[in-house]
C-alpha positions as MATLAB code, in Angstrom:
seq = 'XXXXXXXXXXXXXXXXXXXXXXXXXXXXXXXXXXXXXXXXXXXXXXXXXXXXXXXXXXXXXXXXXXXXXXXXXXXXXXXXXXXXXXXXXXXXXXXXXXXXXXXXXXXXXXXXXXXXX';
ca = [
      18.081  -16.871    9.657;
      16.875  -18.123   12.783;
      15.989  -21.709   13.723;
      12.398  -21.129   13.959;
       8.807  -21.675   12.361;
       7.167  -18.767   11.242;
       4.918  -17.284    8.556;
       6.159  -16.413    5.108;
       5.551  -12.518    4.371;
       4.015  -11.064    1.345;
       6.584  -11.735   -0.941;
       6.664  -14.773   -0.658;
       9.093  -17.628   -1.150;
      11.206  -15.777   -3.643;
      12.106  -12.864   -1.225;
      12.897  -15.909    1.460;
      15.289  -17.326   -0.958;
      16.828  -13.377   -1.572;
      17.148  -13.311    2.058;
      19.075  -16.564    2.713;
      21.393  -15.765   -0.584;
      22.170  -12.425    0.808;
      23.578  -13.649    4.238;
      25.148  -16.754    2.689;
      23.510  -19.602    4.894;
      23.791  -22.993    4.678;
      21.056  -25.347    5.346;
      17.822  -26.605    4.574;
      14.355  -24.613    4.490;
      11.760  -26.669    5.001;
       8.580  -25.226    3.405;
       4.727  -26.225    4.645;
       2.293  -24.679    2.066;
      -1.303  -26.625    2.864;
      -0.909  -30.312    2.647;
       2.270  -30.001    0.639;
       5.707  -30.100    2.164;
       8.981  -29.233    0.579;
      12.154  -28.250    1.115;
      15.127  -25.866   -0.077;
      18.971  -26.989    0.496;
      21.497  -24.069    0.408;
      25.610  -24.012    0.552;
      26.990  -20.641    1.404;
      23.841  -18.776   -0.112;
      23.347  -20.686   -3.438;
      20.496  -23.005   -3.814;
      21.486  -26.671   -4.497;
      18.383  -28.649   -4.607;
      14.636  -27.769   -4.522;
      11.482  -30.230   -3.795;
       7.852  -30.070   -3.281;
       5.719  -32.948   -3.180;
       6.950  -34.757   -6.205;
       8.198  -32.020   -8.096;
      12.112  -31.387   -8.147;
      14.431  -28.315   -9.333;
      12.944  -25.574  -11.516;
       9.465  -26.962  -11.121;
       9.332  -27.062   -7.321;
      10.865  -23.210   -7.547;
       7.978  -22.223   -9.861;
       5.331  -23.671   -8.007;
       6.277  -22.716   -4.714;
       6.655  -18.961   -6.155;
       2.644  -19.353   -7.055;
       1.762  -20.782   -3.711;
       0.663  -19.175   -0.385;
       3.493  -20.538    1.868;
       2.042  -21.390    5.234;
       5.095  -21.344    7.136;
       9.026  -22.300    7.039;
      11.806  -23.793    9.059;
      15.515  -23.386    8.710;
      17.864  -25.529    9.833;
      21.472  -24.134    9.379;
      22.733  -27.892   10.832;
      21.315  -29.787    7.520;
      24.527  -30.544    5.225;
      23.512  -29.981    1.113;
      23.634  -32.837   -0.863;
      26.667  -33.283   -3.160;
      24.148  -33.665   -6.261;
      21.362  -31.925   -7.232;
      18.160  -32.161   -9.026;
      18.567  -28.491  -10.568;
      19.935  -29.110  -14.327;
      22.256  -26.287  -16.081;
      19.402  -25.105  -18.056;
      17.085  -25.012  -15.157;
      19.904  -22.799  -13.042;
      20.250  -20.159  -15.956;
      15.977  -20.025  -15.832;
      16.253  -19.774  -12.056;
      18.241  -16.794  -12.478;
      17.272  -15.244  -15.501;
      13.415  -14.950  -14.001;
      13.682  -15.109  -10.519;
      16.895  -13.590   -9.571;
      17.833  -16.796   -7.458;
      21.769  -18.145   -7.574;
      21.973  -21.592   -7.603;
      25.323  -24.139   -7.071;
      26.519  -25.583   -9.911;
      28.949  -28.937   -9.681;
      32.196  -27.429   -8.840;
      29.833  -25.135   -5.687;
      28.915  -28.802   -3.717;
      31.164  -30.930   -4.844;
      34.093  -32.451   -1.975;
      37.253  -30.476   -2.785;
      40.054  -33.000   -3.940;
      42.752  -33.184   -0.855;
      46.536  -33.839   -1.129;
      47.633  -35.909   -4.722;
      44.733  -38.096   -5.229;
      45.219  -40.284   -8.566;
];
């Protein structure tokens, strides 16, 4: 995915998420939908976090799936956070209903180095 702004195609945000996942990309996808802005954060193709206005997690993705997204901007230099607003239950629902792979805690936590006690 390139680092540029462009309109979202007819298949919408779920297809865009699938494209990022298929390429195993990491970074932040900024979403512009009318007067509402949002962001999706990825690590190696898995969704780590989602925000749209005041919505987070599954609620943000669900809203985005039903909205007309005007344009997006993907920034691969942004590092995903070490926590997520997406709960374990929401991860299951996102996979089941949207086919979206999400990162769980072990996917975005910092690795332990050495014999730290």
